[in-house]
N, C-alpha and C positions, 0 to 999 in steps of 0.2 A: 763470423762472415754470413754464415749461415743466419745463425739468427738477426741479422736486420732483413738477410733477401726473406725472409720471413713477415720477418715483422712490414714487410712494404706489400706484401702479397695480403697482406690479412687488411691492413687498412683499404690498400685501395679495390677488396674488393668484398668491403665494409663501403662505402666510399658511395662503391657503382648496386648497390642495394639503398639506397639512398635518391639516388640515380644523379648525385658525385663526382665529380670526370677530376680528376689533377693529372692535366696532361707533362709536368715536368717532374707527377716525382716521384723521387729515385733517389739511389744513397747516396753522399758525395759520394763522391772517388777520390777527391782533396785529405778527406776524414781516414782515406784509405790507405795516404800510401809513405803512413808513418810506418814508423820500425816497428815499431804494437800500437797496431792500426785501432783507431777508438771509431768505427764507423759511424756517422749520423744521415740522422732521417733527411733531404732534402727535399720541401712540399711545396718548392717554388711558388710560381705564378699564375692566377687564375682570374678569368673574366668575373665583372660585377653580379650577375647572373649564376655562374660557377658559386662563388662566395655568400647569394643573398642563399641558394639551397641549400648550402653547408652549412652555413648561420639556422637554415626552416629548420634541419633535421635534429641538428642541436640541441634546439628545445622541444619539439618534438622530443629527447630523449630526455632532457628535464623536466620535464610536464610528467610522463611518463610513471620517471623515478619519485615526482614528488605522490603522484597517487600513490605505489605503491607504499610507496611509504608510510602516510596515514593509511592504509589499512592493517 
């Protein structure tokens, strides 16, 4: 459970770094309700603007990775 909480916190911070906030980002409580929990990260829903900012951030990372690979 601690690893899942850490993953959500790291994802939230990373997204904030590119100006993206996913208001529904959380650990899915149903996935933790089993005898042996298998936590899933629920990314939730977001506005179109947020989706576009997220995709722009990912596209920038891809460009940076391509440049680093070509160097």
